[in-house]
N, C-alpha and C positions, 0 to 999 in steps of 0.2 A: 533560460539554463545558463550555465557558468560558462565563460570564455576560457577558464585555465585548461591546462593540458590536463589529460586523463592520467590517473596515476600508471606507473610502470608495472606494465604486466609480465638447517637443517644440519732351622739349621740346629743340627745337634750342637749341645754344649754352650748355648748361649740364648737368653731370653730375646726375643727378635719381632719386629713388625712384617707384618706379611706385605709382598707386593700389592698394589693396587692399579687399577686401570681407571681414569676418570674417563667419564663420559664427554663426548664433544659436543661443544655448545652448536646451537643451530643458526646456520646463515641462510637467510631467505634468497629469493631468487636474482640472479645476475650470474656474470661472469664467474666461473669457479677460479679461486685462486689455487694454484698448484705450487707454488714456491713461498715459505715463509717470510715474513717481514724481518724487521730487526728486533730480533730476540731480546737482547740485553737491554735495549732501548725501552722497550716495552715492559720489561720486568722492573725496570728503574721506575717507569711509572705506577706500577701497580705499587711498588716500595713507598712512592710518595703519599699513597693514600692512607697509609698505616698512622702518620702523624703521632699522637700520643701513645700509640700502642707500642711504639720502638722499645720502651722499658720492659714491657710484659714479654715481648721477643726476646730480649737480652736476658732475662730470667729463665724462660724457657731453654735458650741456647745453653745456660749454665745447668740446668737440670739434664738437658741431653748429654753433656759433656760428663757429667756424673755418672749418668745412665750408661753411657757408652764404656767409661771406666770399669764398670762394674761388670759390663759384659766381657770386656777384654781380660778381666781378672778370671772368669771361667775358666777356659782352657788351661791356665796355670796352676789353677786348684785342683782340676782334673788330675793332671800329670802329678802332683803332690800326692794326691789320692792313691794313685795306682802304684807310685812308688811305695807308700806306706803299706799298702796291701803287699806288695812283693817283699816287704822286708819282715811281715808278721808271718807270711806263708812261708818263709824261709827259716824262721824260729830264730832271727836275730832281734835283738832289742831296737837297735837303730840301724838307719842306712845311711852310708855315706853317698850324697849325690853330688858328685864334684862338679857336675855341669850346672847343676841347679843351686848356683851359689855357695858350692862347697861347704854347706852346713849338714849338720847330722839331723836327719829326720827321726824324732822319737815314736815310739809305737803309738801313742796317741795322736800322731799327725793324722790319721785317718777320721778321728773325729772331728778335729778341728776343720779339716779340709770340708768335710760333709756338712759342718754348721756355717762355714764360710759360704760354701756354696749355695745353701739355702737363704743365706742371708742376702748373696747377689741375685738370686732369682727374685726373691720377694722386694727387695729395693728396686729393682729394676721394673718390676710389674707396678709398683707404688708410683715411680717417678713417670713412667709412661701414661699412667693413668692421670697425673698433675698436668702432664704436657698436654695430653689430649683436651682436658677440661680448660685450659687457659687458652689454647689456639684456638678453640671452637668458639670461645667470646670473642676473639681477637679478630677473626676470620669474619663473624657476622657482623660485627661491629664496623669493620670495613667494608664488607659488601653493603651495608646500610647506607655508608658513605657515598661509595660509587653510584647507587641507584637514587640517592638524594640528589647528587650532582648530574647525573644523567636525566632526571626528571626536570630538575632546574633549568639544564640547557634546552631541553624541548620546549621550554614556555618562552624561551630567548631567540629560538629559531624563527626565521621567516616563513611565511606560508609556501614559499617556493618549494623548501625542504620537504613538506609534506604533499607538497603537489606531484613530486617526483619518486617517492619512494611507497612501495606497499606499506600500511599500515601494521600488517603481521611480521614485517621484517623488523620495524621499530620495537616493537613489543618483544619479538623474540630476542633482541639484542639486549632489552631490559631484564629479561627474566633468564634465559638459557644460556646466554652467554656469560652474564654476572655470576650464575650459579656454576658454571665450570670454573671459573676464577676461585669461587668461594671454596670449592671442593679440593682444588690444589692449594689452596693456602692453609687449610684445617689440617690436610693429611700430608700432601706431598712434602711440603716445607720442612717438618720435622724428620721425616724419612730422609730427606736430602741432607739435613744439619747431621743427623746421627750416622749416616752411611759415610760422610767425608771423615768423620771425626774416628769413625771404627776403621776405617781404612787406613789413615795414617797413622794412628796408634797401634794397630796390629801390626803393621809393617815396622814399625820402630822397636816394638817389642821382639818381634822375630829376629832381627838383625842383633838385638842384645842377646839374646838367648843363645843362638847358633847361626853364624851367617852363612855357612854351608847349607844348611836347613831353609834358610830363609829364601837363598837363592833358587833351590828346589821349588819351593812353593809359588816362587813367581814366574816359573816357566810359563803356565798357561795365560798369564795375564795380558801378553799380545792378543791373544785370541778372544778375551772378553772384548778389547776396544775395539778390534776389526769386527765382531759380530754386531756389538752396539751402533757403530757407525754405520754398517750396511742396512740393519734393519730399520734405524732411525731415519735414513734418506727417505725408504720408502713409506712408512707409517705416517711422517708428515704429510707426502702428498696425498694419500688415503684417506687419512683423517680430514683433510680440507674437502676431498670429493664428497665424502660422508657426511658433511656440515652442509654441503650445497645441496645434495640430495634431502637430506632432513629439511633444509630451509624451505626449499622448493614444496616439500609436502606440506610444509604447515602454512604456506601461502596458498595452495589449492584447498587445503581445510577451511583457512580463513573465507577465502572467497565464495565456498559452497555454501558454509553456514551464513553468511552475511546474505547471500543471493538466493537461499533455498527456494524462494517464492519463487522466484524466475525459473529455477531448475526444474520445479514440478509444473509449473504453467507450460512451460515447452516440450515437457516431456522428455528432458534430457539425463534423467537418472541413470539409464545404461552409459552414457557417454562419460557422464560425472565419475562414475564406479570404474570404467575402463581407464580414463586418466588416473584416476587415485591407484587402480591396481600397477600401472605402468611406472607411476613415480615410485610406488613403494617397493616394486621389484628392482630399481635402481639403486635406492636406499639399502636393500637388502644386499645386492650384488656388492655395493661400495663397502658396506659396513662388515660383511662377511670377508672381504678380502684385506681390509684395515685389520680385523681380530684375527685372521689366520697368520699375518705377518707379526703381529704382536704375540700372537700365541708359540711362533716358532723362539721366542726368547728365553722362555723358562726350561723347555726342553733341553735347548743348545747350552743354557748356562749351567744345566746340572751335568752334561756331558763335559763341559770345562771343568765344573768343580770336581767331577771323578777323576780326570786327568790330574788335577792337583794333587788329589787324595794317592793317586797311584804314585806319581813323583816322589811326594813325601814319603810315602810306605817303601818304597825301593830303597832311596837314600837313606831314609833312617834304618832300614834292617840292616844296609850295607856297613853303616857306621856302628851298629849297635853290635854286630857280629864281632868286631875289631875292638869293643869295649869303650869307644869313643864316646857314647851318649847311652842314656838310661831309657828303659822301655816308657817310663812315664813321660819324659821329653819328647819322644815320638808321638804319643797320644797328644801332647800338648800342641805340636806343630801340626797334626793332623786335625785338630779342633780349629787351630789358629788359619789353617788352609782354607776351610770351610767357612771360618768366618770372615776370613779376607775376601772370598770370592762373593758371598752373598750379599754384603754392601754394595758392591760392584752390579750384582744383579738388581738390588733394589733401585739403584741410582739409574739404571738402563730404563726400569719400567717405569719409575716416577719421570726420567725424562720424555718419555712418549705422554704421560698424563700432562706434563708440563706444555709440550707441543701443543696440546688440545685447549688447555687453559689459555696458552698465549694468543691461539687464533680466536677464542672468544673475546679476549681483552682488547686485542686490535680492532675488532668489530665495534666493540664499546667506545674505544678511544676515536675511531673514525668518526662517531656521532659527536663526541665531545669536542673534536678540533672542527666541526664545520663551523663556517663563518656566521655569526649571529646578526642580527638584525642590526643594521647600522646604529651606532650610540648616537644620543642626541646630541647636535650641533653645540659647539662651545657658545656659550651665551643664550642658549636656547631658554624662554620662559615658558610659564604656564599659560595655557589656555583659559583664562579667568574670566566668566560670565561672557560666554561668547555671545554674539548678536545673529551669527549664522549666516553672514553674506560669504558667498562661494564664486571663486572665479578660476577657470582654466585658462592658462596663457599658452597656448602652441603647443601643448602637450603630446609627445610621443612617447610608444612603450611597446614594449615586447617580451613575453616571457622567455623568449630565446632571442639572443642579440640578432640573428640573421631571418627572424620572422616578426617582423611588427604587426601589432594587435590594433594599437592606435595611431593615427598620423595627423599631426597638428589639430589637435582637437581644442577648440576655445568656445568657451561659454560662460555665461554670467548667472547666477541665481540670486537674487535679492533675498535680505534675511524675510523670513517668514515665507517664501514662496512655496508652491508646489512645482516639481518638473519631473514631467513623466520620460522615460527614454524607451523608445521602441526600437525594433528591427529583427531583422532574421536571427536564428541562433548562430552564434560565432561571430556575430558583427562587431562585437565590442562593448555592449550594453554593460555587464558585470563587470569589466576591467574597470570602468570609469568610477565605479563607487570603491573597487579594491585600492583604486590610488588615491580616491579622496580620504578613505580610513588611514592609508599608510601602510594597508597590508605588503604593498609593493612600493617601491621608489621609481619614480617616473625617470625615463631615460633621457628626457630632453624636455624642457620646457617648465612650468612653474605651477603649483596649485596654490591658491590664496584663500585663507578664510578672515574675513574682516580685516582685509588688506595686507595680511602678513602670510608670507610663504609658509605652509604648513611644516616645512623642515625646521623653522624655526621655533615652533613649539616643541615642549616635551611631549613625547608620543603617549604617555600615559594619559595626560590630559587632554591630549587632542581627542583619543578613543573615548575618553569619559563622556565627551560632548555629542557622541553618537550614540542612537540605539539601531541596531541591526536585526531585519527579519529576514531570514534566508527563505530560499525556495523550499529546501529541506529543513524545517525548523527542528534542531537538535535538541532534544531533552536529555537529562541526566537521570542516574537512579537516585530514587528519593522520592518524597511525596509531590503532588501538584502545588502544592504551597511553597516546597522549597524550591521547584522549578521556576516558579514566577519570580521569587525571591532572589534568584540569581540576578536580575536586572537593578536590584537596589537593597542590598543586605540591610536588616535593621527595620526595613519599612513595617508600618502598623498594620495590623489585620485589615482595619478599615481601608487602608490604602491598596491592599493587594485585593480585595472586593471590588473596590472601585476600578481598578485596573482591568480586572477580569470582566467586568461590565462593560468597561469601555470598549473592550475588544470584541464584546459579544459572545464571552467564552463563559460566562457564569452560568448559564440554562446549562450547557454542555458539562461543566463542570460537576453541578448539582447533581446531575442525573448518573454521575460515577457511583460504584458501590460505596465508598466512603467520603465522599466529595473532596474537599481540598485535602484530606489526609489520605486519598487513595495513593498507595506505594506504587510507582513506576518502575519497569525493569530498565535495562539499559537502552537507551535511544527511545524509550517510551513505547516500545515495541507492543506493549499491550492495551495500546489506544489506536484508534484509526488515524489515518493520516490527516484528516480534517480536524480531529480532536487535538493532534499535537501541534498543528499549525495554528489553532486558536491561542493554546497554551501560550506558544511562543509570541504570538502579538500582545498579549496579556503581559508578558515579562519585558518587552519593550515599552509598552505603555506605562508598567511601574518605574522605569529608568529616568522618566522625565526628560528626556534628551531635549538638547537644542537644535542638533540636525538628526533627521529620520531618513533612514534608508529600506524601503520595502522592494525586495528582490522577488519579485512572483509570489509575493506573499500570501495572496489568495488564490493561487493555482491549485492547490490540493483540497479546496472546499465545493462543496456542490453550489449551483446557482441561489439556492433558497439561502443558504448560509451565508454565501458572499452578499446577498443583498442585505440580510440582517447584520453584519458586520460592517457594511460600508458608511453608514452613520456614525458608529463608533470610530471608524477610521479618520472620517471626515472630523470630529471632534479631537481625535489623537494629534492631527496635524495642525490645528489652529495654532497660529503664533509660531511654528517651527517649520523650518528649512527643511522641506522633504523631498526624496528623489524615489521615484517610482518606477521600477524597471517592469514592464508588463506586455502580455501578448493579448491579453483581453482588453480591448478598448474601453469596455464599460468601467472598467478600473480608474481610468485616467481622465473621465470626462470633466472632473473638476480641478483638472491641471492647470496652472496658469500658463506654463510655456510646455510643449511637447519637441522632445529632440529625437529625429529620426536618424538612427545611425547605421551605415552600411560600409562594410569592409573597412573598418576602423575609422571612417571619416563621419561628421554630421552633414548628412545631406538635404535635411530639411529642418528648419525651427518654427515655431509659431504656437498660437493658442490652438486647441483642439477644432474650433469653428473655422479659423483660417486654414489651416491645412486641410480641412475636410473640402474647402472651397477650390482648392488648388488640384490641378490634374497631374499628381503624384504619388509616390509610395504611399504615404498615410490613406490617401482617398481610395486608392487601390485595397488597401488593407482593410479600411472600413467597408466597402462593396462586399469583400470576400467575408468578412464576419456576421456581415448582414446575411449573406447567404449560407450561414451555418457553417464555415470553414474557418478554423483559426490558423494562423501563421507562426 
């Protein structure tokens, strides 16, 4: 078994965009974050992923500017039309509207205003369609870049990263959190641009038309900012809590699905359902609170909009009675007041969506900022045609600095030799081969291959010299042939079948429904554990490595299968420096050297015969297994 730590155990008068709320990304288990991180820094990092898309974004910004201009012209055209109707109804041919530029309005102005309104509406709809089409492509390409960067990053992270995080957490960041960013980019970004442009443009036009009416329209604006600030403070924390609950739920589902056999075997279905219901209820509670607070925004903004309407109506009526403005201008300001408040409403809603997306982006960037495997040392050379001589010199290591796993381990394995490592679970056996393959870096001491510190070899060529068969031989989706080819892509069919025969897997494969073309589901779940292990051994055989690591490679096969593949294993190990981690002593009887590891130290070493003759741990282990008990 592995010595590594277990993984640590969610408006009238203008064509407009409706407000939307983006769903939060999922945050997996861990302490909930109730305070946002650096918003603008995260937004800046998101912007950096656009790269060549910035020209398209500027084009969209131009369309948004034109679209906003058309929208801002609508209230003015409505006012002109109303004044034209008033002139026609009064029987006059023209109407002098001194406030509206002092120009005469001909009787045909109504038709002109109507056609202009139609053109503004149609033009706005067309521009919004183009904007949405362009931004959809921009956002998806940006998300593709983020996902590719995230996946590339995972290939460069050390095993320690994966050992200390639930796999569901990593998958959630790559899917849910990135999707939250995509939603914001494709929808909210255009809404934000349009909102700011409309607010600035409308404010300017109102002051140009009539400063007094403009001031009246702005009276409720402080309430907008106060309301937005109040609700945003609460929704940020609530969205974070919702994400945490959703992440916890995802983690529970991932654990249950992965371990469903254990759940059923121990009859834990009721407890599993109860845990799910408890977490789901917490998600419901947190999600309800988040949505309730968010839901306050729209009704309250409508109230504020009505206050603006009342302020404009009262002020406009007072001025119209005194002949200072026309009825059409009052209608214009009523439309502009609503048009001014609505973008503020959209910005407030978009801000909540942005908070959710930023939370997801921060979780993605947390992974992207993780420390990668150390780079190859300066001057590192390729491990070309290795002989396979291995030496440990006073090696110490701990997965945590304060908890040592290996203490001053020294050993030598000549090229072509077979070294067996035995000991109790957690003694440090697997850690030795983890360090040998540079899955982890030693804390102190050095490991040498062919007389050179392995840190002076490039990591890629070092690992190509190894083939590793783990206790749980992982298989990938695809055919049996594809999984064996994973050891050496491009190998011939004859080489594949030879490797399978060498591992003793050929008979088992031929009995499958389609032989080597049998499709495997994820992790090879449609095969028995023994079949999976045989295919994993065949994969190692095809790799033709110089150094071979067998970590409990036969622990999952029955005694008869083990006997059948032992001869193949002997053939496989010929001429290769091999390390065997085993509990069954029958698998190490042909080893040249046996190392007995206890509490991170090598307490015994020698040939199987020499150790069996001593009164030590190995002899006690042999006697125990002869009695039918394995340690």
